[in-house]
C-alpha positions in Angstrom: 107.8 84.4 21.4 107.6 88.2 21.8 107.0 90.4 18.8 110.2 92.3 19.5 112.3 89.1 19.4 110.4 87.9 16.3 111.2 91.2 14.6 114.9 91.0 15.6 115.2 87.5 14.1 113.2 88.6 11.0 115.6 91.4 10.4 118.7 89.2 10.3 118.4 88.5 6.5 118.0 92.3 5.8 120.9 93.1 8.1 123.0 90.5 6.4 122.2 92.0 2.9 123.3 95.5 4.2 126.4 94.3 6.0 127.6 92.1 3.1 126.8 94.5 0.3 127.3 97.9 1.9 129.9 97.0 4.6 132.0 94.4 2.8 131.1 95.5 -0.8 130.1 92.0 -1.8 128.4 91.8 -5.1 124.7 90.8 -5.0 125.6 87.5 -6.7 127.5 86.5 -3.5 125.4 88.2 -0.8 121.9 87.1 -2.1 122.6 83.3 -2.0 124.0 83.5 1.6 121.1 85.7 2.7 118.7 83.3 1.1 120.1 80.3 3.0 119.8 82.4 6.3 116.2 83.2 5.5 115.4 79.5 4.8 117.0 78.5 8.1 115.0 81.1 10.1 111.8 80.2 8.4 112.3 76.5 9.1 113.8 76.4 12.6 112.2 79.5 14.2 108.9 80.1 12.3 108.6 76.4 11.6 107.1 77.1 8.2 106.4 73.7 6.6 108.8 72.5 3.9 106.2 72.4 1.2 105.5 76.2 1.7 109.3 76.9 1.7 109.7 75.0 -1.6 106.6 76.5 -3.2 107.7 80.1 -2.1 111.2 79.4 -3.7 109.6 78.3 -7.0 107.2 81.3 -7.1 110.1 83.6 -6.5 112.2 82.0 -9.2 109.3 82.6 -11.7 109.2 86.2 -10.7 113.0 86.4 -11.1 112.7 85.1 -14.6 110.2 87.9 -15.4 112.7 90.5 -14.2 115.5 88.9 -16.2 113.4 89.1 -19.3 112.9 92.8 -18.7 116.7 93.3 -18.4 117.3 91.2 -21.5 114.8 93.0 -23.5 116.2 96.5 -22.5 119.7 95.3 -23.3 118.7 93.8 -26.7 117.0 97.1 -27.6 120.0 99.1 -26.4 122.5 97.1 -28.4 120.3 97.0 -31.5 120.0 100.8 -31.5 123.7 101.0 -30.9 124.7 98.7 -33.7 122.4 100.4 -36.2 123.5 103.9 -35.3 120.2 105.2 -34.0 121.7 105.6 -30.5 124.3 108.0 -31.7 121.6 110.2 -33.4 119.5 110.2 -30.2 122.6 111.3 -28.2 123.2 114.1 -30.6 119.6 115.2 -30.0 119.9 115.3 -26.3 123.1 117.2 -26.6 121.4 119.7 -28.9 119.0 120.5 -26.1 121.9 121.2 -23.8 125.4 119.9 -23.4 125.1 120.4 -19.6 125.2 117.0 -18.0 123.0 118.2 -15.1 120.2 119.1 -17.6 120.6 115.9 -19.5 120.2 113.9 -16.3 117.0 115.8 -15.4 115.5 115.3 -18.9 116.4 111.6 -19.3 116.2 110.3 -15.8 113.4 112.5 -14.3 111.1 112.9 -17.3 111.8 110.0 -19.7 112.2 107.7 -16.7 108.8 108.9 -15.3 107.1 108.3 -18.7 108.4 104.7 -18.8 107.5 104.2 -15.2 103.9 105.5 -15.8 103.7 103.0 -18.8 105.5 99.9 -17.6 106.9 100.2 -14.0 108.6 97.2 -12.3 112.2 98.3 -12.7 111.8 99.2 -16.4 112.7 102.9 -16.1 116.1 102.5 -14.6 116.8 99.6 -17.0 116.1 101.9 -19.9 117.2 105.4 -18.6 120.6 104.1 -17.3 121.9 102.8 -20.6 120.6 105.9 -22.4 122.6 108.1 -20.0 125.6 105.8 -20.6 125.3 106.3 -24.3 125.4 110.1 -23.7 128.8 109.8 -22.0 127.8 109.4 -18.4 129.9 107.2 -16.2 128.1 103.8 -15.8 127.8 104.2 -12.0 126.6 107.7 -12.3 124.0 106.7 -14.8 122.5 104.1 -12.5 122.6 106.3 -9.5 120.5 109.1 -11.0 118.3 106.8 -12.9 117.3 105.1 -9.5 117.0 108.5 -7.6 114.6 109.7 -10.3 112.6 106.5 -10.3 110.8 107.4 -7.1 108.0 110.0 -7.3 106.5 108.4 -10.4 106.4 105.0 -8.8 103.2 105.3 -6.8 101.3 105.6 -10.1 103.7 103.4 -12.1 102.5 100.8 -14.6 99.2 102.7 -15.2 98.5 103.0 -11.4 99.2 99.3 -10.4 100.8 100.1 -7.0 97.8 102.1 -6.0 95.0 100.3 -7.7 96.2 96.7 -7.3 98.8 97.0 -4.5 96.6 99.0 -2.1 93.1 98.3 -3.7 93.3 94.6 -3.5 94.8 94.5 0.0 92.0 96.7 1.4 89.2 95.1 -0.4 87.9 93.2 2.6 84.2 92.9 3.8 85.1 94.7 7.0 86.7 97.7 5.3 84.0 97.9 2.6 81.3 98.0 5.4 83.2 100.7 7.3 83.5 102.8 4.2 79.8 102.3 3.4 78.9 103.7 6.9 81.1 106.7 6.1 79.2 107.2 2.8 82.1 106.2 0.6 82.6 103.4 -1.9 85.8 101.3 -2.1 86.8 102.9 -5.5 86.3 106.4 -4.0 88.5 105.5 -1.1 91.3 104.3 -3.4 90.9 107.5 -5.5 91.3 109.6 -2.4 94.4 107.6 -1.4 95.8 108.5 -4.8 95.0 112.1 -4.4 96.7 112.3 -1.0 99.6 110.3 -2.3 100.2 113.0 -5.0 99.8 115.8 -2.5 102.2 114.4 0.0 104.7 113.5 -2.8 104.7 117.1 -3.9 107.2 118.8 -1.6 109.8 116.2 -1.6 109.4 115.9 -5.4 110.1 119.6 -5.8 113.5 119.1 -4.6 114.4 115.6 -5.8 115.8 116.6 -9.2 118.0 119.1 -7.4 119.2 116.5 -4.9 119.8 114.1 -7.8 122.0 116.7 -9.6 123.8 117.5 -6.4 124.6 113.8 -5.9 125.9 113.7 -9.5 128.3 116.7 -9.1 129.4 115.6 -5.6 130.3 112.0 -6.5 131.2 112.4 -10.2 132.5 115.9 -10.7 136.1 116.8 -11.0 135.8 119.1 -8.0 133.5 116.7 -6.1 131.5 119.8 -5.4 127.9 120.2 -4.0 128.0 123.8 -5.0 128.1 122.9 -8.7 124.9 121.0 -8.3 123.2 123.7 -6.3 124.1 126.2 -9.0 121.3 124.9 -11.2 118.6 125.1 -8.5 116.3 127.5 -10.4 116.2 125.1 -13.5 115.9 122.0 -11.3 113.0 123.4 -9.2 111.2 124.6 -12.4 111.7 121.2 -14.1 110.3 119.5 -11.0 107.3 121.8 -11.1 106.7 121.1 -14.8 106.2 117.5 -13.8 104.6 117.7 -10.4 101.8 120.2 -11.2 100.1 118.2 -14.0 100.9 115.0 -11.9 99.0 116.4 -9.0 96.1 117.7 -11.1 95.8 114.5 -13.0 95.7 112.5 -9.7 92.8 114.7 -8.5 90.7 114.8 -11.7 91.5 111.6 -13.5 92.6 109.1 -11.0 95.7 107.0 -10.2 96.2 105.5 -13.6 97.8 108.5 -15.4 99.6 111.0 -13.1 103.2 109.7 -14.0 102.4 108.9 -17.6 100.8 112.2 -18.6 102.6 114.3 -16.0 105.9 113.5 -17.7 104.7 114.1 -21.2 103.1 117.4 -20.4 106.2 118.4 -18.4 108.6 117.6 -21.3 106.4 119.5 -23.8 106.9 122.6 -21.5 110.5 122.1 -20.5 112.3 121.2 -23.8 111.3 124.3 -25.8 112.1 126.5 -22.8 115.5 124.8 -22.3 116.4 125.3 -25.9 115.5 128.9 -25.5 117.9 129.2 -22.5 115.2 129.7 -19.8 116.9 129.3 -16.4 119.8 127.4 -18.1 123.0 128.2 -16.3 125.7 130.0 -18.3 128.4 127.7 -17.2 128.2 124.3 -18.6 129.0 121.4 -16.3 130.6 118.2 -17.5 132.4 115.2 -16.1 136.2 115.1 -15.9 138.3 113.7 -18.7 137.9 109.9 -18.8 141.5 109.2 -17.8 140.6 110.8 -14.5 137.5 108.5 -13.8 137.7 106.2 -10.9 137.8 102.5 -11.7 134.4 101.7 -10.2 132.7 104.4 -12.3 133.0 102.4 -15.6 131.0 99.3 -16.6 132.0 96.7 -19.2 129.7 98.1 -21.9 131.3 100.6 -24.3 129.3 102.8 -26.6 131.3 103.4 -29.8 131.5 107.0 -31.0 132.0 105.9 -34.5 128.5 104.5 -35.2 127.1 107.9 -36.1 128.5 107.7 -39.6 125.2 106.1 -40.7 123.0 109.2 -41.1 119.3 109.2 -40.2 116.8 111.7 -38.9 116.2 112.3 -35.2 112.6 111.3 -35.6 113.4 108.0 -37.2 116.0 107.3 -34.5 113.3 107.9 -31.8 110.7 105.8 -33.5 111.6 102.7 -31.5 111.0 104.5 -28.2 107.9 106.2 -29.5 106.5 102.7 -30.4 107.4 101.5 -27.0 105.4 104.3 -25.4 102.4 103.7 -27.6 102.4 99.9 -27.1 102.8 100.2 -23.3 99.9 102.6 -23.1 97.4 100.9 -25.3 98.2 97.5 -23.7 97.8 98.7 -20.1 94.8 101.0 -20.1 91.6 99.1 -19.1 89.2 101.0 -21.4 90.9 99.5 -24.5 90.4 95.8 -25.4 94.2 95.0 -25.7 94.8 94.7 -22.0 92.4 91.9 -21.4 93.4 90.1 -24.6 97.2 90.2 -23.7 96.4 89.1 -20.1 94.5 86.1 -21.4 97.8 84.6 -22.6 98.7 83.7 -19.1 99.7 80.3 -17.7 98.8 79.8 -14.1 100.2 76.7 -12.4 98.2 74.4 -10.2 98.6 75.0 -6.5 102.2 74.2 -5.7 102.9 71.3 -3.2 99.5 71.5 -1.5 99.8 75.1 -0.7 97.8 78.1 -1.9 100.8 79.5 -3.9 100.6 79.4 -7.6 103.1 80.5 -10.2 101.9 82.5 -13.2 103.6 83.4 -16.3 102.2 86.1 -18.7 104.7 86.5 -21.5 102.9 89.2 -23.4 102.5 91.3 -20.2 106.3 91.3 -19.5 107.7 94.6 -20.9 110.9 92.7 -21.7 109.1 90.7 -24.3 106.4 93.0 -25.4 107.4 95.7 -26.3 111.2 95.7 -25.8 112.1 92.5 -27.8 109.3 93.1 -30.3 110.6 96.6 -31.0 114.2 95.4 -31.2 113.1 92.8 -33.9 111.1 95.5 -35.8 114.3 97.7 -35.8 116.1 95.0 -38.0 114.2 95.8 -41.2 113.5 99.4 -40.2 117.2 100.2 -40.1 118.3 97.7 -42.6 120.5 95.9 -40.2 123.0 93.2 -41.3 123.0 89.7 -39.9 126.3 90.5 -38.1 124.9 93.7 -36.4 121.9 91.6 -35.2 124.1 88.8 -33.9 126.4 91.2 -32.1 123.5 93.0 -30.4 121.6 89.9 -29.2 124.6 87.7 -28.2 126.0 90.6 -26.1 122.5 91.1 -24.4 122.4 87.4 -23.6 126.0 87.4 -22.2 125.2 90.4 -19.9 122.4 88.8 -18.1 124.3 85.8 -16.6 125.5 87.8 -13.5 122.2 89.4 -12.6 120.4 86.1 -13.0 122.5 84.5 -10.3 121.6 87.4 -7.9 117.9 87.5 -8.7 117.3 83.8 -8.6 118.1 84.0 -4.9 116.9 87.5 -4.1 113.3 87.1 -5.2 112.7 83.7 -3.5 114.2 85.2 -0.3 111.4 87.7 -0.4 108.7 85.2 -1.1 109.9 83.0 1.8 109.7 85.9 4.2 106.3 86.8 2.9 104.9 83.3 3.3 106.6 82.7 6.7 103.4 83.6 8.4 102.1 80.0 7.5 103.3 78.2 10.6 101.9 76.1 13.5 103.0 78.7 16.1 100.7 81.4 14.6 103.6 83.8 14.3 103.1 86.7 11.9 105.2 86.7 8.8 108.8 88.2 8.9 107.8 91.6 7.3 104.7 92.0 9.5 106.7 91.2 12.6 109.3 94.0 11.8 106.5 96.5 11.1 104.5 95.7 14.2 107.6 96.0 16.4 108.3 99.4 14.9 104.6 100.5 15.4 104.7 99.5 19.1 107.8 101.7 19.8 106.9 104.6 17.6 103.1 104.9 17.8 103.0 108.5 18.8 105.1 109.7 15.8 104.0 106.9 13.4 103.6 109.1 10.3 107.3 109.8 10.5 108.1 106.1 10.4 105.3 105.2 8.0 107.2 105.9 4.8 110.2 103.9 6.0 108.0 100.8 6.4 106.9 101.3 2.8 110.6 101.7 1.8 111.5 98.5 3.7 108.8 96.7 1.8 110.1 97.9 -1.5 113.7 97.1 -0.5 113.0 93.4 0.4 110.2 92.8 -2.1 111.6 94.7 -5.1 108.3 96.5 -5.9 106.1 99.2 -4.5 103.1 97.1 -5.6 104.3 94.2 -3.4 105.3 96.5 -0.6 101.7 97.8 -0.6 100.3 94.4 -0.7 102.5 93.5 2.3 101.8 96.5 4.5 98.6 98.3 3.4 96.3 96.4 5.7 98.8 96.6 8.5 99.0 100.5 7.9 95.2 100.7 7.9 95.1 98.8 11.2 97.6 101.1 12.7 95.5 104.2 11.7 92.5 102.4 13.3 94.3 101.8 16.6 95.7 105.3 16.7 92.4 106.9 15.7 94.0 108.9 12.8 93.2 109.2 9.1 93.3 105.9 7.2 93.8 107.8 3.9 96.8 109.7 5.1 98.5 106.7 6.6 98.0 104.4 3.7 99.2 107.2 1.3 102.4 107.5 3.2 102.9 103.7 2.8 102.4 104.3 -0.9 104.9 107.1 -0.9 107.5 105.1 1.1 107.3 102.1 -1.3 107.9 104.5 -4.2 111.0 106.1 -2.5 112.3 102.6 -1.6 112.8 102.0 -5.3 116.0 104.1 -5.0 117.6 101.3 -2.8 115.6 98.3 -4.1 118.1 95.4 -4.7 116.2 94.0 -7.7 116.2 97.4 -9.5 119.8 98.1 -8.7 120.9 94.7 -10.0 118.8 95.1 -13.2 120.0 98.6 -13.8 123.6 97.7 -13.2 123.3 94.8 -15.7 122.2 97.2 -18.4 125.4 99.3 -18.2 127.8 96.4 -17.4 128.5 97.1 -13.7 129.3 94.3 -11.2 129.9 94.5 -7.5 128.8 98.1 -6.8 125.3 97.3 -5.6 126.3 98.0 -2.0 127.9 101.3 -2.9 124.7 102.4 -4.7 122.5 101.5 -1.7 124.7 103.5 0.6 124.6 106.6 -1.6 121.0 106.4 -2.5 120.0 106.1 1.1 120.8 109.8 1.3 118.1 111.1 -1.0 115.6 108.4 0.0 115.9 109.3 3.7 115.6 113.1 3.0 112.4 112.5 0.9 111.0 110.1 3.3 111.5 112.3 6.3 109.9 115.3 4.5 106.9 113.2 3.5 106.6 111.9 7.0 106.7 115.4 8.6 103.9 116.4 6.2 101.9 113.3 7.2 102.5 114.1 10.9 101.2 117.6 10.4 98.1 116.4 8.5 97.0 113.8 11.1 97.8 115.6 14.2 
């Protein structure tokens, strides 16, 4: 069977997801089960993947889905705990004291706070934390998720202390052939991965400079009373400056320290510069922008989670209210940097199953390495004595968190196995390549002369179907390296573009959208979010592709 026909067949589940969720506005809880069945049928009848591999892939995916659900539950338990004890209201007042302008609040919370959480934890955590925080500030639930997802892009290449670059790319390109080639060029494998990190940061720079502005324009266009792009553009000096506050240290850290810390330290350094200057009024627009009155909000703007405005009666200092988030940041950092002993100790608490059904697939469960458990649930428990919470407050917080995850669980328990089946479909008697590789190879054959322009979209496709830049890089890094070999162009630039595309794909990643929607009580709007976030994702991907095209040719 030709690669073009294989690619067309492989695309059917992806097309089904888009048509059902974007075209027919189906919720993910309905679209994902149907798309999963389509994927299974294709893998069995066309690829002829053995049944034991299909079952093993499904189980592996279900375990990954459980990890994602635990992240969502942990984020919700923390959110509702802070809401019930009154800390959330104090935090809200702190953000309002920086500026009442919703555009500025979106940049500080989604772009900077989200980048810090991405640099620490990754794997969908930033949107799951930033979206409910924006909701508690008074943002429409739909708007909160939209900006949280748009902002969770540039930092993702170096998320979870560099995991997408170090593990996603590093492990995929750690082959004897590549190591020998690098040795002949006078370069070690670690130096090669470091250079990929450097050029990832360099090529991220230009789209990143305008992404906060695009994010704000999307906010005013879809959620303003006037539906005005101009109201978003009015803040362009501040938005560009805010982007530079993050991207300059981000770039320098990538060059001099490596891929572990650009997002983590870039966000902290950026905030330390931006917040004092914002309070001083530097580049802050004179006209404050806000959402229309709530009685004018469209129905799909609002989720089912309400943040009470009466909880602020219990007074506490701003520092005390922020202690849970500060503890989260500290715990995430010390448990994920390799030069401290905690990472290896936590990783040792891992269960790895035997090989499933005579395949090479194993399911692993590392509870202490799942952010939803440690630190989210841990900090939520610490908050009980810290804020002297009553049994009723604790019961309300945790029972509501449990109730909220039932819908996302149904979607994720089909979405993640769908991806795993696609990834393992390459195991077949016909020697067909797997579904994702078939789609990528077909694109490469058609667009070889302008490949850098398409490179980022392959990375984004991987993130969309796999739910992770790390997994996207695992899927496509070797393929991208081979494309560079065949075309005689820079391996570093081409693989870096893959890393960038996977990061930008987080804006439309189904897993992240489901998880973020769950934290603000939204159901059935996943397709609308994909449709809207395709706009900033495509703009940033095209800009990065043009830069890559210029660099290689």
